[in-house]
C-alpha positions in Angstrom: -27.2 11.5 -16.8 -25.4 13.8 -14.4 -27.6 12.8 -11.6 -26.8 9.0 -12.3 -23.1 9.9 -12.0 -23.6 11.8 -8.8 -25.4 9.0 -7.2 -23.0 6.4 -8.3 -20.2 8.7 -6.8 -22.0 8.7 -3.3 -22.0 4.8 -3.5 -18.3 4.9 -4.4 -17.6 7.0 -1.4 -19.5 5.1 1.0 -18.0 1.8 0.0 -14.4 3.6 0.1 -15.1 4.7 3.6 -15.9 1.1 4.5 -12.6 -0.2 2.7 -10.5 2.2 4.8 -12.3 1.3 7.9 -11.6 -2.4 7.3 -7.8 -1.7 6.4 -7.4 0.0 9.8 -9.5 -2.5 11.9 -8.6 -6.0 10.6 -7.6 -7.2 14.1 -11.0 -6.3 15.5 -14.3 -7.8 15.0 -15.8 -6.4 11.8 -19.6 -7.2 11.8 -22.0 -6.6 9.1 -24.0 -4.2 11.3 -21.0 -2.1 12.2 -19.7 -1.9 8.7 -23.3 -0.9 7.4 -23.3 2.1 9.8 -19.9 3.3 8.5 -21.5 2.9 4.8 -24.8 4.5 6.1 -26.8 1.7 4.6 -29.1 -0.9 6.0 -27.2 -4.2 6.9 -29.4 -5.9 4.3 -29.0 -3.6 1.5 -25.2 -2.9 2.3 -24.5 -6.6 1.9 -25.8 -6.6 -1.6 -24.4 -3.5 -2.6 -20.9 -4.4 -1.3 -20.9 -7.5 -3.1 -22.1 -6.1 -6.4 -19.5 -3.3 -6.3 -16.5 -5.2 -5.1 -17.1 -8.7 -6.8 -17.0 -10.7 -3.6 -19.1 -11.0 -0.5 -18.2 -8.8 2.5 -17.2 -11.8 4.8 -15.0 -13.3 1.8 -13.2 -9.7 1.3 -12.4 -9.5 5.1 -11.0 -13.1 5.4 -8.8 -12.6 2.3 -7.3 -9.3 3.5 -6.6 -10.9 6.8 -4.9 -14.0 5.3 -2.9 -11.7 2.9 -1.8 -9.6 5.9 -0.9 -12.7 7.8 1.1 -14.1 4.7 3.1 -10.9 4.7 4.0 -11.0 8.5 5.0 -14.7 8.0 7.4 -13.7 5.4 8.7 -10.5 7.0 8.7 -11.2 10.7 10.3 -14.7 10.9 10.7 -14.6 14.6 7.0 -13.7 15.2 5.0 -16.5 16.7 2.4 -17.8 14.3 -0.3 -17.5 17.1 0.5 -14.1 17.4 0.1 -13.4 13.7 -3.3 -15.2 13.8 -4.5 -13.0 16.5 -3.1 -9.7 15.4 -5.0 -10.2 11.9 -8.3 -10.9 13.5 -8.7 -14.6 13.9 -10.0 -16.0 17.0 -7.3 -18.5 17.5 -4.4 -20.7 15.9 -6.7 -23.6 15.0 -9.3 -21.4 12.9 -6.2 -19.5 11.4 -4.5 -22.8 10.4 -7.6 -24.2 8.8 -8.2 -20.8 6.8 -4.7 -20.2 5.8 -4.4 -24.0 4.4 -7.8 -23.5 2.6 -6.6 -20.4 0.9 -3.0 -20.8 0.1 -2.9 -24.8 -0.3 -0.2 -25.2 2.4 0.4 -24.6 6.3 1.4 -21.2 7.6 4.8 -22.8 8.6 5.4 -24.1 5.1 4.6 -20.6 3.7 7.0 -19.0 6.0 9.7 -21.5 5.2 9.3 -21.6 1.4 8.9 -17.8 0.8 11.5 -16.7 3.4 14.0 -19.1 1.9 13.0 -17.8 -1.6 12.6 -14.2 -1.2 15.5 -13.6 1.5 12.9 -11.6 3.5 12.5 -8.7 1.0 8.8 -8.6 1.3 7.2 -5.4 2.9 4.3 -5.7 5.2 1.5 -2.9 4.8 -0.6 -2.3 7.8 -3.5 -1.5 5.5 -3.1 -4.6 3.2 -0.4 -6.7 4.1 1.7 -5.6 1.0 4.5 -7.7 -0.2 5.4 -6.2 -3.4 5.5 -9.7 -4.8 5.7 -8.8 -8.5 8.4 -6.3 -7.9 10.9 -8.8 -6.4 11.4 -11.4 -9.3 15.2 -11.9 -8.7 18.0 -10.6 -6.5 19.5 -7.5 -7.8 23.2 -6.7 -8.0 22.9 -3.6 -6.0 25.7 -2.3 -3.4 24.8 -0.9 -0.2 27.1 1.5 2.0 26.7 4.2 4.5 27.6 7.6 3.2 26.6 9.8 5.8 25.7 10.0 9.5 24.4 13.3 10.1 21.7 14.9 10.2 20.4 11.7 9.2 22.1 8.2 8.5 22.3 8.1 4.6 23.1 5.2 2.5 24.1 5.0 -1.3 22.2 2.3 -3.3 23.9 1.7 -6.4 22.3 -1.0 -8.9 24.2 0.0 -12.1 26.2 2.8 -13.8 22.9 4.4 -14.6 20.7 3.4 -11.6 21.3 4.6 -8.1 19.7 6.1 -5.1 20.2 7.9 -1.9 18.5 6.4 1.2 17.6 8.1 4.4 15.6 7.2 7.5 13.6 10.0 9.0 10.5 10.8 11.0 7.6 12.0 9.0 4.7 13.8 10.4 0.7 12.8 10.3 -0.5 13.7 7.1 -4.1 13.9 5.7 -4.5 13.0 2.1 -7.4 13.2 -0.6 -7.4 10.2 -2.9 -9.1 8.5 -6.0 -8.8 4.6 -6.0 -8.8 2.1 -8.5 -9.6 -1.8 -8.2 -8.0 -3.7 -11.1 -4.7 -4.2 -12.9 -2.4 -1.3 -12.9 1.3 -2.6 -13.7 3.1 -0.6 -16.5 -0.2 1.1 -17.2 0.9 4.9 -17.6 -2.6 5.9 -19.1 -4.4 4.5 -16.2 -2.3 6.5 -13.7 -2.5 9.6 -15.8 -6.3 9.0 -16.1 -6.5 8.8 -12.2 -4.4 11.8 -11.4 -6.3 13.8 -14.1 -9.6 13.0 -12.1 -8.0 14.1 -8.7 -6.6 17.3 -10.3 -10.0 18.1 -11.6 -11.3 18.0 -8.1 -8.3 19.7 -6.4 -7.7 22.7 -8.7 -10.9 24.6 -8.1 -10.3 24.0 -4.3 -6.9 25.6 -4.4 -5.1 22.3 -3.2 -2.6 22.5 -6.1 -1.5 25.9 -4.9 -0.4 24.5 -1.4 3.3 25.2 -0.8 3.7 21.8 0.9 1.7 19.8 -1.7 2.7 16.2 -1.9 1.6 13.6 -4.5 1.6 9.9 -3.4 0.5 6.5 -4.9 -0.3 3.8 -2.4 -0.6 0.1 -3.4 -2.9 -1.6 -1.0 -2.6 -5.3 -2.0 0.3 -7.7 -2.7 0.0 -8.7 -6.5 1.8 -12.0 -5.8 -1.2 -13.0 -3.8 -4.1 -10.9 -4.6 -5.9 -11.3 -8.0 -5.2 -8.6 -10.5 -9.0 -7.9 -10.8 -9.0 -7.2 -7.1 -5.9 -5.2 -6.7 -6.5 -1.7 -5.0 -4.5 1.4 -5.7 -5.0 5.1 -4.4 -3.5 8.1 -6.1 -3.3 10.9 -3.5 -2.7 14.5 -2.6 -2.0 15.8 0.6 -4.8 18.2 2.0 -5.6 20.2 5.1 -7.1 18.1 7.7 -10.7 20.1 7.5 -10.8 19.4 3.7 -14.4 18.0 2.7 -14.5 15.3 0.1 -17.5 13.5 -1.5 -18.3 11.3 -4.1 -15.3 9.3 -5.8 -12.7 11.5 -3.7 -12.1 9.9 -0.4 -9.8 11.0 2.5 -7.7 9.0 4.8 -4.7 9.6 7.2 -1.2 8.5 6.9 0.1 8.3 10.7 3.4 9.8 11.9 6.2 7.1 11.6 9.8 6.7 10.8 10.2 6.0 7.1 13.0 4.8 5.0 13.1 6.9 1.9 14.9 6.0 -1.3 15.2 8.7 -4.0 15.2 7.4 -7.6 15.4 9.1 -11.1 14.0 6.3 -13.2 12.3 5.4 -16.3 8.9 3.9 -16.4 10.3 0.2 -16.8 12.8 0.5 -14.0 10.0 0.7 -11.1 10.4 -2.9 -10.4 14.1 -3.0 -10.4 14.0 0.1 -8.0 11.5 -1.8 -5.4 13.7 -4.8 -5.7 16.8 -2.9 -4.7 15.3 -1.3 -1.7 13.5 -4.5 -0.6 16.1 -6.9 -1.4 19.5 -5.2 -0.9 18.9 -2.1 1.3 16.6 -3.4 3.9 18.7 -6.6 4.9 21.8 -4.4 5.3 20.3 -1.3 6.9 19.7 -2.6 10.5 15.9 -2.0 10.0 12.9 -4.1 9.5 9.6 -3.0 8.0 6.9 -1.6 10.4 3.2 -1.2 10.4 2.1 1.6 8.2 1.3 2.4 4.5 4.0 2.0 2.0 4.1 4.0 -1.1 5.8 6.1 -3.8 6.3 9.9 -3.3 6.0 11.5 -6.7 8.4 14.4 -7.2 8.0 15.6 -10.6 6.2 15.6 -14.0 7.9 13.1 -16.2 6.7 15.0 -19.3 8.7 17.9 -18.1 11.9 15.9 -17.5 14.5 16.1 -20.4 14.5 12.2 -20.5 10.9 11.8 -19.3 12.0 10.2 -16.1 10.2 9.9 -12.8 11.9 11.3 -9.6 10.4 9.5 -6.8 10.9 8.5 -3.2 10.1 5.0 -2.3 8.7 5.2 1.2 8.7 2.2 3.7 7.7 2.5 7.3 10.7 1.1 9.4 11.6 0.3 12.9 15.1 -1.1 14.4 15.8 -4.7 13.7 
Protein backbone atom coordinates (compact mmCIF):
# COMPACT_ATOMS: atom_id res chain seq x y z
CA UNK A 1 0.00 0.00 0.00
CA UNK A 2 2.81 2.41 0.89
CA UNK A 3 4.52 1.56 -2.40
CA UNK A 4 1.34 2.43 -4.33
CA UNK A 5 1.06 5.76 -2.49
CA UNK A 6 4.67 6.57 -3.27
CA UNK A 7 4.17 5.77 -6.93
CA UNK A 8 1.07 7.95 -7.16
CA UNK A 9 2.91 10.81 -5.44
CA UNK A 10 5.55 10.63 -8.18
CA UNK A 11 2.85 10.95 -10.83
CA UNK A 12 1.38 13.95 -8.99
CA UNK A 13 4.83 15.57 -8.85
CA UNK A 14 5.34 15.15 -12.58
CA UNK A 15 1.92 16.55 -13.48
CA UNK A 16 2.47 19.48 -11.12
CA UNK A 17 5.72 20.28 -12.94
CA UNK A 18 3.79 20.36 -16.20
CA UNK A 19 1.07 22.62 -14.74
CA UNK A 20 3.67 25.08 -13.49
CA UNK A 21 5.45 25.03 -16.85
CA UNK A 22 2.21 25.68 -18.75
CA UNK A 23 1.29 28.54 -16.41
CA UNK A 24 4.63 30.23 -17.06
CA UNK A 25 4.72 29.68 -20.84
CA UNK A 26 1.16 30.19 -22.08
CA UNK A 27 2.38 32.74 -24.63
CA UNK A 28 4.64 30.15 -26.29
CA UNK A 29 4.11 27.00 -28.30
CA UNK A 30 3.31 24.13 -25.97
CA UNK A 31 3.70 20.89 -27.84
CA UNK A 32 2.81 17.45 -26.55
CA UNK A 33 6.41 16.36 -27.04
CA UNK A 34 7.93 19.23 -25.06
CA UNK A 35 5.48 18.85 -22.16
CA UNK A 36 6.01 15.08 -22.12
CA UNK A 37 9.71 15.82 -21.64
CA UNK A 38 8.89 18.06 -18.67
CA UNK A 39 6.87 15.19 -17.19
CA UNK A 40 9.51 12.56 -18.08
CA UNK A 41 6.88 10.40 -19.81
CA UNK A 42 6.67 9.26 -23.41
CA UNK A 43 4.29 11.47 -25.42
CA UNK A 44 1.83 8.61 -25.91
CA UNK A 45 1.61 7.72 -22.23
CA UNK A 46 1.80 11.33 -21.04
CA UNK A 47 -1.32 12.34 -22.98
CA UNK A 48 -3.34 9.53 -21.42
CA UNK A 49 -1.99 10.12 -17.92
CA UNK A 50 -2.66 13.87 -18.07
CA UNK A 51 -6.24 13.35 -19.19
CA UNK A 52 -6.89 10.76 -16.50
CA UNK A 53 -5.45 12.90 -13.69
CA UNK A 54 -6.73 16.33 -14.76
CA UNK A 55 -10.10 15.32 -16.17
CA UNK A 56 -9.60 16.91 -19.59
CA UNK A 57 -7.25 16.44 -22.57
CA UNK A 58 -4.00 18.39 -22.60
CA UNK A 59 -4.95 20.58 -25.58
CA UNK A 60 -8.32 21.43 -24.00
CA UNK A 61 -6.64 22.35 -20.71
CA UNK A 62 -4.12 24.66 -22.43
CA UNK A 63 -6.78 26.32 -24.58
CA UNK A 64 -9.01 26.91 -21.57
CA UNK A 65 -6.21 28.56 -19.56
CA UNK A 66 -5.31 30.79 -22.51
CA UNK A 67 -8.90 31.92 -22.92
CA UNK A 68 -9.31 32.55 -19.19
CA UNK A 69 -6.16 34.66 -19.13
CA UNK A 70 -7.37 36.58 -22.15
CA UNK A 71 -10.75 37.15 -20.48
CA UNK A 72 -8.97 38.62 -17.45
CA UNK A 73 -6.86 40.95 -19.58
CA UNK A 74 -9.91 42.14 -21.52
CA UNK A 75 -11.49 43.28 -18.24
CA UNK A 76 -8.44 44.61 -16.47
CA UNK A 77 -6.54 46.17 -19.36
CA UNK A 78 -9.32 47.97 -21.28
CA UNK A 79 -6.85 49.94 -23.43
CA UNK A 80 -4.85 46.91 -24.55
CA UNK A 81 -5.71 45.96 -28.16
CA UNK A 82 -7.52 42.65 -28.51
CA UNK A 83 -4.99 41.47 -31.09
CA UNK A 84 -2.16 42.03 -28.60
CA UNK A 85 -4.07 40.06 -25.98
CA UNK A 86 -4.55 37.22 -28.46
CA UNK A 87 -0.84 37.05 -29.25
CA UNK A 88 0.23 37.41 -25.62
CA UNK A 89 -1.95 34.47 -24.61
CA UNK A 90 -0.54 32.12 -27.22
CA UNK A 91 -2.96 32.39 -30.14
CA UNK A 92 -1.58 32.52 -33.68
CA UNK A 93 -3.66 35.55 -34.60
CA UNK A 94 -6.83 37.55 -34.03
CA UNK A 95 -9.03 35.36 -36.24
CA UNK A 96 -8.17 32.13 -34.42
CA UNK A 97 -8.60 33.88 -31.08
CA UNK A 98 -11.98 35.37 -32.06
CA UNK A 99 -13.38 31.97 -33.03
CA UNK A 100 -12.07 30.25 -29.90
CA UNK A 101 -13.29 33.01 -27.58
CA UNK A 102 -16.81 33.04 -29.03
CA UNK A 103 -17.04 29.26 -28.90
CA UNK A 104 -15.95 29.19 -25.25
CA UNK A 105 -17.78 32.22 -23.80
CA UNK A 106 -20.71 32.56 -26.20
CA UNK A 107 -19.85 36.17 -27.11
CA UNK A 108 -17.10 38.09 -28.85
CA UNK A 109 -14.04 39.39 -27.01
CA UNK A 110 -15.21 42.99 -27.48
CA UNK A 111 -18.66 42.14 -26.09
CA UNK A 112 -17.03 40.43 -23.10
CA UNK A 113 -14.86 43.48 -22.44
CA UNK A 114 -17.79 45.87 -22.70
CA UNK A 115 -20.11 43.78 -20.55
CA UNK A 116 -17.66 42.80 -17.83
CA UNK A 117 -15.89 46.17 -17.58
CA UNK A 118 -19.18 47.98 -17.22
CA UNK A 119 -20.43 45.53 -14.60
CA UNK A 120 -17.27 45.22 -12.55
CA UNK A 121 -15.69 48.68 -12.91
CA UNK A 122 -12.23 47.20 -13.51
CA UNK A 123 -12.01 45.36 -10.25
CA UNK A 124 -10.77 42.04 -11.62
CA UNK A 125 -7.13 41.03 -11.12
CA UNK A 126 -5.02 39.37 -13.80
CA UNK A 127 -2.72 36.61 -12.65
CA UNK A 128 0.11 35.73 -15.01
CA UNK A 129 -0.18 32.14 -13.89
CA UNK A 130 -3.85 31.73 -14.64
CA UNK A 131 -5.68 34.95 -15.53
CA UNK A 132 -7.15 35.20 -12.06
CA UNK A 133 -10.20 37.47 -11.75
CA UNK A 134 -11.47 36.62 -8.29
CA UNK A 135 -14.94 36.78 -9.81
CA UNK A 136 -16.70 35.17 -6.86
CA UNK A 137 -15.17 37.73 -4.52
CA UNK A 138 -16.65 40.74 -6.28
CA UNK A 139 -20.37 40.24 -6.01
CA UNK A 140 -21.30 43.86 -5.36
CA UNK A 141 -19.58 47.16 -4.79
CA UNK A 142 -18.53 47.71 -1.21
CA UNK A 143 -18.94 50.95 0.70
CA UNK A 144 -15.26 51.25 1.53
CA UNK A 145 -13.48 54.59 1.76
CA UNK A 146 -9.88 55.08 0.68
CA UNK A 147 -7.46 57.83 1.63
CA UNK A 148 -3.72 58.37 1.74
CA UNK A 149 -2.42 58.09 5.28
CA UNK A 150 1.36 58.38 4.86
CA UNK A 151 3.95 59.02 2.16
CA UNK A 152 7.22 57.79 3.71
CA UNK A 153 8.97 55.38 3.68
CA UNK A 154 6.20 53.82 1.58
CA UNK A 155 3.00 55.48 0.49
CA UNK A 156 0.27 54.07 2.72
CA UNK A 157 -3.49 54.02 2.38
CA UNK A 158 -6.20 53.30 4.88
CA UNK A 159 -9.06 51.21 3.51
CA UNK A 160 -12.14 51.43 5.73
CA UNK A 161 -15.14 49.21 5.01
CA UNK A 162 -17.01 49.46 8.31
CA UNK A 163 -16.42 50.27 11.95
CA UNK A 164 -15.09 46.74 12.46
CA UNK A 165 -13.36 46.06 9.16
CA UNK A 166 -10.49 48.09 7.76
CA UNK A 167 -7.01 47.61 6.33
CA UNK A 168 -3.68 49.31 5.81
CA UNK A 169 -2.38 49.17 2.23
CA UNK A 170 1.22 49.77 1.14
CA UNK A 171 3.04 49.26 -2.14
CA UNK A 172 6.52 47.83 -1.83
CA UNK A 173 9.07 45.82 -3.79
CA UNK A 174 9.21 42.17 -2.78
CA UNK A 175 12.22 39.98 -3.59
CA UNK A 176 12.20 36.72 -5.53
CA UNK A 177 11.06 33.83 -3.37
CA UNK A 178 11.04 30.07 -3.71
CA UNK A 179 8.06 28.20 -2.28
CA UNK A 180 7.21 24.55 -1.68
CA UNK A 181 3.56 23.74 -2.14
CA UNK A 182 0.75 21.21 -1.92
CA UNK A 183 -1.86 21.70 -4.64
CA UNK A 184 -5.60 21.08 -4.57
CA UNK A 185 -7.86 20.80 -7.61
CA UNK A 186 -11.56 21.33 -6.91
CA UNK A 187 -13.90 23.56 -4.83
CA UNK A 188 -12.43 25.45 -1.88
CA UNK A 189 -14.59 28.44 -0.99
CA UNK A 190 -15.28 28.64 2.74
CA UNK A 191 -13.81 25.17 3.36
CA UNK A 192 -11.64 25.67 6.44
CA UNK A 193 -11.26 21.93 6.88
CA UNK A 194 -9.78 21.63 3.40
CA UNK A 195 -7.15 24.31 4.02
CA UNK A 196 -6.33 22.82 7.39
CA UNK A 197 -5.80 19.44 5.76
CA UNK A 198 -3.62 20.92 2.98
CA UNK A 199 -1.43 22.82 5.42
CA UNK A 200 -1.23 19.73 7.61
CA UNK A 201 0.21 17.74 4.71
CA UNK A 202 2.68 20.50 3.92
CA UNK A 203 3.73 20.79 7.57
CA UNK A 204 4.23 17.03 7.83
CA UNK A 205 6.78 17.34 5.03
CA UNK A 206 8.34 20.59 6.26
CA UNK A 207 8.80 19.82 9.95
CA UNK A 208 11.53 17.14 9.78
CA UNK A 209 13.43 19.26 7.23
CA UNK A 210 13.67 22.28 9.54
CA UNK A 211 11.58 24.43 7.21
CA UNK A 212 9.30 25.61 10.02
CA UNK A 213 12.30 26.85 12.01
CA UNK A 214 13.31 29.38 9.37
CA UNK A 215 13.26 32.89 10.90
CA UNK A 216 11.89 34.37 7.66
CA UNK A 217 9.34 31.63 6.93
CA UNK A 218 6.27 32.81 5.02
CA UNK A 219 2.97 30.99 4.50
CA UNK A 220 0.97 31.70 1.33
CA UNK A 221 -2.22 30.62 -0.42
CA UNK A 222 -2.21 31.05 -4.21
CA UNK A 223 -5.44 30.82 -6.24
CA UNK A 224 -4.55 29.91 -9.81
CA UNK A 225 -7.93 30.15 -11.52
CA UNK A 226 -10.90 32.48 -11.81
CA UNK A 227 -13.88 30.94 -10.00
CA UNK A 228 -16.30 33.02 -12.11
CA UNK A 229 -14.98 31.39 -15.29
CA UNK A 230 -13.45 28.04 -14.32
CA UNK A 231 -15.66 25.15 -13.24
CA UNK A 232 -15.41 24.47 -9.51
CA UNK A 233 -14.13 20.96 -10.16
CA UNK A 234 -11.14 22.41 -12.05
CA UNK A 235 -10.11 25.24 -9.70
CA UNK A 236 -6.47 25.00 -8.63
CA UNK A 237 -5.21 26.19 -5.24
CA UNK A 238 -1.71 25.95 -3.77
CA UNK A 239 -0.78 26.29 -0.09
CA UNK A 240 2.89 27.21 0.22
CA UNK A 241 5.86 27.72 2.54
CA UNK A 242 8.89 29.75 1.49
CA UNK A 243 12.00 27.56 1.27
CA UNK A 244 15.72 27.93 0.47
CA UNK A 245 16.38 27.78 -3.29
CA UNK A 246 18.24 24.47 -3.05
CA UNK A 247 15.39 22.68 -1.23
CA UNK A 248 14.64 19.28 -2.76
CA UNK A 249 11.02 18.25 -3.21
CA UNK A 250 9.32 15.11 -4.44
CA UNK A 251 5.94 13.44 -4.63
CA UNK A 252 2.97 15.71 -3.97
CA UNK A 253 5.28 18.48 -2.73
CA UNK A 254 6.13 20.81 -5.60
CA UNK A 255 8.34 23.88 -5.82
CA UNK A 256 7.92 27.11 -7.77
CA UNK A 257 9.33 30.62 -7.89
CA UNK A 258 7.49 33.86 -7.15
CA UNK A 259 9.37 36.54 -9.10
CA UNK A 260 10.50 39.84 -7.61
CA UNK A 261 7.94 42.58 -8.23
CA UNK A 262 6.14 45.60 -6.80
CA UNK A 263 3.17 44.46 -4.71
CA UNK A 264 0.22 46.15 -3.11
CA UNK A 265 -0.17 44.57 0.32
CA UNK A 266 -3.44 45.06 2.21
CA UNK A 267 -3.39 43.83 5.79
CA UNK A 268 -6.64 42.61 7.33
CA UNK A 269 -7.70 41.02 10.61
CA UNK A 270 -10.84 39.17 9.58
CA UNK A 271 -13.19 36.32 10.33
CA UNK A 272 -13.49 33.39 7.95
CA UNK A 273 -16.65 34.78 6.35
CA UNK A 274 -15.06 38.20 5.63
CA UNK A 275 -12.46 37.14 3.05
CA UNK A 276 -14.79 37.93 0.16
CA UNK A 277 -15.53 41.40 1.52
CA UNK A 278 -11.81 42.05 1.96
CA UNK A 279 -10.99 41.09 -1.63
CA UNK A 280 -13.95 43.13 -2.88
CA UNK A 281 -12.67 46.22 -1.09
CA UNK A 282 -9.08 45.91 -2.35
CA UNK A 283 -10.09 45.16 -5.94
CA UNK A 284 -13.12 47.41 -6.21
CA UNK A 285 -12.25 50.36 -4.02
CA UNK A 286 -8.51 50.63 -3.46
CA UNK A 287 -7.21 49.79 -6.93
CA UNK A 288 -9.29 52.38 -8.85
CA UNK A 289 -8.25 55.10 -6.37
CA UNK A 290 -4.58 54.13 -6.07
CA UNK A 291 -2.99 55.19 -9.35
CA UNK A 292 -1.88 51.59 -9.90
CA UNK A 293 -3.08 48.79 -12.13
CA UNK A 294 -2.58 45.03 -11.77
CA UNK A 295 0.64 43.63 -13.21
CA UNK A 296 1.66 40.12 -14.21
CA UNK A 297 2.50 37.84 -11.32
CA UNK A 298 0.84 35.51 -8.83
CA UNK A 299 -1.79 37.06 -6.60
CA UNK A 300 -2.08 35.50 -3.16
CA UNK A 301 -2.89 35.69 0.52
CA UNK A 302 0.03 35.88 2.94
CA UNK A 303 -1.04 34.17 6.16
CA UNK A 304 0.42 35.86 9.25
CA UNK A 305 -1.07 33.97 12.19
CA UNK A 306 -2.74 30.81 13.40
CA UNK A 307 -6.42 31.77 13.84
CA UNK A 308 -6.80 29.10 16.53
CA UNK A 309 -4.44 31.17 18.69
CA UNK A 310 -6.24 34.47 18.07
CA UNK A 311 -8.57 35.55 20.93
CA UNK A 312 -11.40 36.02 18.40
CA UNK A 313 -10.23 33.21 16.07
CA UNK A 314 -9.54 35.76 13.32
CA UNK A 315 -7.14 35.52 10.40
CA UNK A 316 -4.41 38.14 10.00
CA UNK A 317 -3.58 38.21 6.30
CA UNK A 318 -1.94 40.38 3.67
CA UNK A 319 -3.79 40.35 0.36
CA UNK A 320 -0.94 40.70 -2.14
CA UNK A 321 -1.44 41.98 -5.68
CA UNK A 322 1.38 42.67 -8.19
CA UNK A 323 0.98 46.24 -9.48
CA UNK A 324 2.46 48.81 -11.83
CA UNK A 325 1.72 52.50 -12.37
CA UNK A 326 -1.55 53.22 -14.18
